[in-house]
C-alpha positions as CSV (number, residue, x, y, z in Angstrom):
1,Q,-42.6,14.1,173.4
2,A,-42.8,16.4,170.4
3,L,-46.4,15.5,169.8
4,E,-47.3,15.7,173.5
5,E,-45.7,19.2,173.7
6,A,-47.6,20.4,170.6
7,L,-50.9,19.2,172.1
8,A,-50.1,20.8,175.5
9,G,-49.7,24.1,173.7
10,L,-53.3,24.1,172.3
11,D,-55.4,27.0,173.4
12,L,-58.3,24.7,174.2
13,D,-59.7,23.3,177.4
14,D,-61.3,20.2,176.0
15,W,-60.2,18.5,172.9
16,R,-59.8,15.3,170.9
17,V,-57.1,14.8,168.3
18,Y,-57.1,12.4,165.4
19,G,-54.6,11.5,162.7
20,W,-51.8,9.2,161.8
21,I,-48.2,8.5,162.7
22,G,-46.0,6.9,160.1
23,F,-43.6,4.0,160.6
24,D,-40.7,6.4,160.0
25,F,-41.6,8.2,163.3
26,C,-39.6,5.4,165.1
27,A,-36.3,6.2,163.3
28,P,-35.0,8.9,165.8
29,F,-35.6,6.5,168.7
30,H,-33.8,3.6,167.1
31,G,-30.8,5.1,165.5
32,A,-32.2,5.0,162.0
33,T,-32.4,8.7,161.0
34,D,-29.9,8.1,158.1
35,H,-32.7,6.4,156.3
36,L,-34.9,9.5,156.4
37,D,-35.2,12.4,154.0
38,D,-35.5,16.0,155.2
39,D,-39.0,16.4,153.7
40,D,-40.5,13.1,155.1
41,E,-43.8,13.6,156.8
42,L,-43.7,11.6,160.0
43,A,-47.1,12.4,161.4
44,H,-50.3,14.3,160.7
45,L,-52.7,15.1,163.5
46,F,-55.6,17.6,163.8
47,V,-58.2,18.8,166.2
48,P,-61.6,18.7,164.4
49,E,-64.0,21.7,164.3
50,F,-66.9,19.2,164.9
51,E,-67.3,15.5,165.6
52,A,-69.9,12.9,165.0
53,F,-70.1,9.7,167.1
54,V,-72.0,6.5,166.3
55,D,-72.6,3.9,169.0
56,H,-73.2,0.1,168.5
57,S,-77.0,0.7,168.2
58,G,-76.5,3.2,165.4
59,D,-77.4,6.3,167.6
60,L,-75.7,9.5,166.6
61,R,-74.1,12.1,168.9
62,F,-72.7,15.4,167.7
63,V,-70.2,17.8,169.2
64,G,-69.7,21.3,167.8
65,V,-72.3,20.9,165.1
66,D,-74.9,23.6,164.3
67,P,-78.5,22.5,163.7
68,E,-78.4,22.9,159.9
69,L,-75.3,20.7,159.6
70,E,-76.7,18.1,162.1
71,T,-79.8,17.8,159.9
72,R,-77.7,17.2,156.8
73,M,-75.5,14.6,158.6
74,R,-78.5,12.7,160.0
75,S,-79.9,12.6,156.5
76,L,-76.7,11.2,155.2
77,A,-76.8,8.5,157.9
78,Q,-80.3,7.5,156.9
79,N,-79.3,7.2,153.2
80,P,-75.9,5.4,153.3
81,L,-73.6,4.9,150.4
82,L,-74.4,1.7,148.5
83,V,-71.8,-0.1,146.4
84,E,-72.9,-2.7,143.8
85,D,-71.0,-5.9,143.7
86,E,-70.3,-5.2,140.0
87,A,-68.3,-2.1,141.0
88,R,-65.6,-4.2,142.8
89,R,-62.3,-4.8,141.0
90,P,-60.5,-7.6,142.8
91,L,-56.7,-7.5,142.5
92,P,-54.5,-10.6,142.0
93,V,-51.7,-10.5,144.6
94,T,-49.7,-13.7,143.9
95,E,-47.0,-12.1,141.6
96,D,-43.6,-11.3,143.2
97,P,-41.9,-8.6,141.2
98,T,-39.9,-7.3,144.2
99,G,-38.1,-10.5,145.0
100,Y,-39.9,-10.9,148.3
101,R,-38.8,-14.5,148.8
102,E,-35.2,-13.6,148.4
103,R,-35.5,-10.8,150.8
104,V,-37.0,-13.2,153.4
105,A,-34.1,-15.6,152.8
106,T,-31.6,-12.8,153.5
107,A,-33.4,-12.0,156.7
108,I,-33.3,-15.7,157.8
109,D,-29.6,-15.7,157.1
110,E,-29.1,-12.6,159.3
111,I,-31.2,-14.1,162.1
112,H,-28.9,-17.2,162.0
113,A,-25.9,-14.9,162.1
114,G,-27.3,-13.4,165.4
115,R,-28.1,-9.9,164.1
116,Y,-31.7,-10.0,165.4
117,E,-34.3,-12.5,166.6
118,K,-37.3,-11.5,164.5
119,V,-38.1,-9.1,161.7
120,I,-41.2,-8.3,159.8
121,I,-40.5,-8.0,156.0
122,S,-43.3,-6.5,153.9
123,R,-44.0,-6.0,150.2
124,E,-46.0,-3.5,148.3
125,V,-48.5,-4.3,145.6
126,T,-49.3,-1.6,143.1
127,V,-53.0,-1.1,142.2
128,P,-53.3,-0.3,138.4
129,F,-56.2,2.0,138.8
130,D,-57.4,4.9,141.1
131,V,-59.1,3.4,144.2
132,D,-62.3,4.9,145.5
133,I,-61.2,4.8,149.2
134,P,-64.7,5.4,150.8
135,A,-66.4,2.8,148.6
136,T,-63.6,0.3,149.2
137,Y,-63.8,0.9,152.9
138,L,-67.6,0.1,152.8
139,T,-67.2,-3.1,150.8
140,G,-64.2,-4.3,152.8
141,R,-65.7,-3.5,156.2
142,L,-68.7,-5.6,155.4
143,A,-66.5,-8.6,154.7
144,N,-63.9,-8.2,157.6
145,T,-63.9,-8.6,161.3
146,P,-61.2,-6.1,162.4
147,A,-60.2,-5.0,165.9
148,R,-60.5,-1.5,164.5
149,S,-61.3,-0.1,161.1
150,F,-60.6,3.4,159.8
151,T,-60.6,5.6,156.7
152,F,-59.1,9.1,156.3
153,R,-57.9,11.7,153.9
154,L,-55.2,13.9,155.3
155,G,-52.4,15.9,153.7
156,G,-53.0,14.4,150.3
157,L,-52.9,10.8,151.6
158,E,-56.0,8.6,151.6
159,A,-56.3,5.2,153.3
160,A,-58.8,2.7,154.5
161,G,-58.0,-0.3,156.7
162,F,-59.3,-3.2,158.7
163,S,-56.7,-3.5,161.5
164,P,-56.3,-6.8,163.4
165,E,-54.8,-5.1,166.5
166,I,-54.0,-1.9,168.4
167,V,-50.4,-0.8,169.0
168,G,-51.6,0.3,172.4
169,S,-54.1,2.3,174.4
170,V,-54.3,4.2,177.7
171,D,-57.7,4.9,179.2
172,A,-58.6,7.8,181.5
173,S,-57.7,5.7,184.6
174,G,-54.2,5.0,183.3
175,L,-54.7,1.4,182.2
176,I,-52.3,0.4,179.4
177,T,-53.4,-2.2,177.0
178,T,-51.5,-3.7,174.0
179,E,-52.6,-6.7,171.9
180,P,-49.8,-8.4,170.1
181,V,-50.9,-10.5,167.2
182,A,-48.4,-12.9,165.6
183,G,-49.1,-16.2,163.9
184,T,-51.3,-16.5,160.9
185,R,-53.3,-18.9,158.8
186,A,-56.0,-18.5,156.2
187,H,-59.6,-18.0,157.2
188,G,-63.0,-17.8,155.4
189,V,-62.4,-20.7,153.0
190,S,-64.9,-23.1,154.5
191,P,-65.9,-24.2,158.0
192,D,-63.8,-27.4,157.6
193,A,-60.8,-25.7,156.1
194,D,-60.9,-22.9,158.7
195,A,-61.0,-25.5,161.5
196,A,-58.1,-27.5,160.0
197,A,-56.1,-24.2,159.6
198,R,-56.8,-23.3,163.2
199,V,-55.5,-26.7,164.5
200,E,-52.4,-26.2,162.3
201,L,-51.9,-22.7,163.6
202,E,-52.2,-23.7,167.2
203,N,-49.6,-26.5,166.7
204,D,-47.0,-24.9,164.4
205,D,-43.7,-24.5,166.2
206,K,-42.7,-21.5,164.1
207,E,-46.0,-19.6,164.8
208,I,-45.9,-20.4,168.5
209,V,-42.3,-19.2,168.8
210,E,-43.0,-16.0,166.9
211,H,-46.0,-15.3,169.1
212,A,-44.3,-16.1,172.4
213,I,-41.3,-13.8,171.8
214,S,-43.6,-11.0,170.7
215,V,-45.6,-11.3,173.9
216,R,-42.4,-11.4,175.9
217,T,-41.3,-8.1,174.3
218,S,-44.7,-6.5,174.8
219,C,-44.5,-7.3,178.5
220,A,-41.1,-5.7,178.8
221,E,-42.3,-2.6,177.0
222,V,-45.4,-2.2,179.2
223,A,-43.4,-2.8,182.3
224,A,-41.0,0.0,181.4
225,V,-43.8,2.6,181.9
226,A,-46.1,0.7,184.4
227,V,-46.4,0.6,188.2
228,P,-44.1,-2.3,189.3
229,G,-46.1,-5.5,189.7
230,T,-49.1,-4.4,187.5
231,T,-47.9,-5.8,184.1
232,A,-49.8,-9.0,183.3
233,V,-50.9,-11.1,180.3
234,S,-54.7,-11.1,180.6
235,E,-55.2,-13.3,177.5
236,F,-52.6,-15.6,176.0
237,M,-52.4,-17.1,172.5
238,T,-56.1,-17.3,171.6
239,V,-57.2,-17.5,168.0
240,R,-59.0,-14.5,166.6
241,P,-60.5,-14.5,163.1
242,R,-59.7,-11.3,161.2
243,G,-61.3,-11.4,157.7
244,S,-59.3,-13.5,155.4
245,V,-56.9,-14.7,158.1
246,Q,-56.9,-16.0,161.7
247,H,-54.3,-15.1,164.2
248,L,-52.7,-16.1,167.5
249,A,-53.5,-13.1,169.8
250,S,-52.7,-12.1,173.3
251,T,-53.5,-9.1,175.6
252,V,-50.9,-7.4,177.9
253,V,-52.0,-4.8,180.4
254,G,-50.4,-2.6,183.1
255,Q,-51.1,0.5,185.2
256,L,-49.4,3.7,184.0
257,A,-46.8,4.9,186.5
258,E,-46.3,8.5,187.5
259,P,-45.0,10.7,186.0
260,Q,-45.4,8.8,182.8
261,S,-48.0,10.0,180.2
262,A,-50.0,8.1,177.7
263,W,-47.6,9.4,175.0
264,D,-44.7,7.8,176.9
265,A,-46.5,4.5,176.9
266,I,-47.1,4.7,173.1
267,Q,-43.5,5.7,172.5
268,E,-42.4,2.6,174.3
269,L,-44.7,0.4,172.3
270,F,-44.2,2.0,168.9
271,P,-43.6,0.7,166.4
272,S,-45.6,-2.5,167.3
273,V,-43.3,-5.4,167.9
274,T,-45.6,-7.4,165.6
275,A,-44.8,-5.0,162.7
276,S,-41.1,-4.4,163.3
277,G,-39.1,-7.1,165.1
278,I,-36.9,-8.1,168.1
279,P,-34.8,-6.4,169.2
280,K,-36.3,-3.3,167.6
281,A,-33.2,-1.3,166.6
282,P,-31.5,-4.0,164.5
283,A,-34.9,-5.2,163.1
284,I,-35.8,-1.6,162.0
285,D,-32.5,-1.3,160.4
286,A,-33.1,-4.5,158.5
287,I,-36.5,-3.3,157.4
288,Y,-35.0,-0.2,155.8
289,R,-32.2,-2.3,154.2
290,L,-34.2,-5.2,152.9
291,E,-37.6,-3.9,151.9
292,A,-38.0,-2.8,148.3
293,S,-39.8,0.5,149.2
294,R,-40.4,2.8,152.1
295,R,-43.4,1.9,154.4
296,G,-44.9,5.4,154.9
297,V,-48.0,5.0,157.1
298,Y,-48.0,1.2,156.8
299,S,-47.3,-0.4,160.2
300,G,-47.6,3.1,161.8
301,A,-50.7,4.0,163.7
302,V,-54.0,5.8,163.4
303,V,-54.3,7.8,166.6
304,T,-57.0,9.3,168.7
305,A,-56.2,11.1,172.0
306,S,-58.0,13.5,174.3
307,S,-57.3,16.2,176.9
308,A,-58.5,13.7,179.6
309,G,-55.3,11.6,179.0
310,E,-56.9,8.9,176.9
311,L,-55.0,7.7,173.8
312,E,-55.4,4.8,171.4
313,A,-53.1,3.9,168.5
314,T,-54.4,1.4,166.0
315,L,-51.9,-0.5,164.0
316,V,-52.1,0.3,160.2
317,L,-52.3,-3.0,158.5
318,R,-54.8,-4.7,156.0
319,S,-55.1,-1.3,154.3
320,V,-55.3,0.4,150.9
321,Y,-53.6,3.7,150.2
322,R,-53.9,6.4,147.6
323,K,-51.8,9.5,147.0
324,G,-52.0,11.5,143.9
325,D,-52.4,9.2,140.9
326,R,-50.9,6.2,142.8
327,S,-52.8,3.5,144.7
328,W,-51.3,0.5,146.5
329,L,-51.6,-2.3,149.1
330,R,-49.0,-3.7,151.4
331,A,-48.6,-6.7,153.7
332,G,-45.8,-8.4,155.6
333,A,-44.9,-11.5,157.6
334,G,-42.9,-12.2,160.8
335,I,-39.6,-13.8,160.0
336,V,-37.9,-15.9,162.7
337,R,-35.2,-18.7,162.6
338,Q,-37.8,-21.3,161.7
339,S,-39.3,-19.3,158.8
340,N,-39.6,-20.6,155.2
341,P,-39.6,-18.0,152.4
342,E,-42.4,-19.7,150.4
343,R,-44.7,-19.9,153.4
344,E,-44.0,-16.3,154.4
345,F,-44.9,-15.2,150.8
346,T,-48.1,-17.2,151.1
347,E,-48.9,-15.4,154.4
348,T,-48.6,-12.0,152.7
349,C,-51.1,-13.2,150.1
350,E,-53.5,-14.4,152.8
351,K,-53.3,-11.0,154.5
352,L,-53.7,-9.1,151.3
353,G,-56.9,-11.1,150.9
354,S,-58.5,-8.9,153.5
355,V,-58.5,-6.0,151.1
356,A,-57.6,-7.0,147.5
357,P,-61.0,-8.6,146.7
358,Y,-62.9,-5.5,147.8
359,L,-61.3,-2.7,145.8
360,V,-63.6,-0.3,144.1
361,A,-62.3,2.0,141.3
362,V,-63.0,5.7,141.1
363,P,-65.7,6.1,138.4
364,A,-64.2,7.0,135.0
365,S,-66.0,10.3,134.9
366,E,-64.4,11.3,138.3
367,A,-61.0,10.0,137.4
368,Q,-60.9,12.1,134.3
369,A,-62.1,15.2,136.1
């Protein structure tokens, strides 16, 4: 509501807003404000002075751009940034200095004790050099098959990511869509290995349970803001390749009910059930208690919205982050009753494989400057 009210106060007739919402934005709605600091930045949104749009054919469209700037931007588009393979600095991700397996084991014990049904436990991997975010975005995007990709630099935070799913979207007609993704195996090893991993994924009891309860929760969340009888699962438990991994994925839809707004729908869906847990309140508490570091924008959302009522929130996963002289990666796994700590650690390694091999360092001359 705070974001919606701020946007309603804009002295503009026609606008689009862009930015990010951090995981911590969920704390006030789930009784977790004790975990926040007074100076935490929960969201960063802006209305741009000008916009450039690129369609699937590569055609450019500009809004609010003067002729001189348009000429410069078209020139940049015709001479794109090239990154040599030699510039890549792949990062090993198989070390476990934060005791991830032990944290997962604790979560499993808490699930058996009835404290919650599912929780996503993540771990951070420090990058020992300054990451060139735009160059890493380019190399990583060429190697990934995301649902959405993004890169930004806002408020001192830089990030680039290759997200496997959206938290949710609402189009101009009021159609709500969310795409829960839960259940993971490696992908991109070889055709035979990928096919074998897919069969294993589709027949693994733990992965199926994790996915089914996530879809159940997504249906309940959409139904809370939708016209009665319009909530439906339009696609159930298909396998979608997403870079270094393949996932079980579903799509849940519904028609936004009056007087609900697109922001009401996103508030209901945020944080994504596939990046928090079930039920959300105790799972979010467990995340704050069990993870070794705060999430920040990880598992939050990159957001676009318009004055026409459209809104899309992309889940921030498979990403690299940089702030000041610190760069890092992060990945997690969904923990349920049937989980095994070693397998969940392996899953985080598989997910980090969407980004870690494609890191590009800031050139030494720029880093020193």
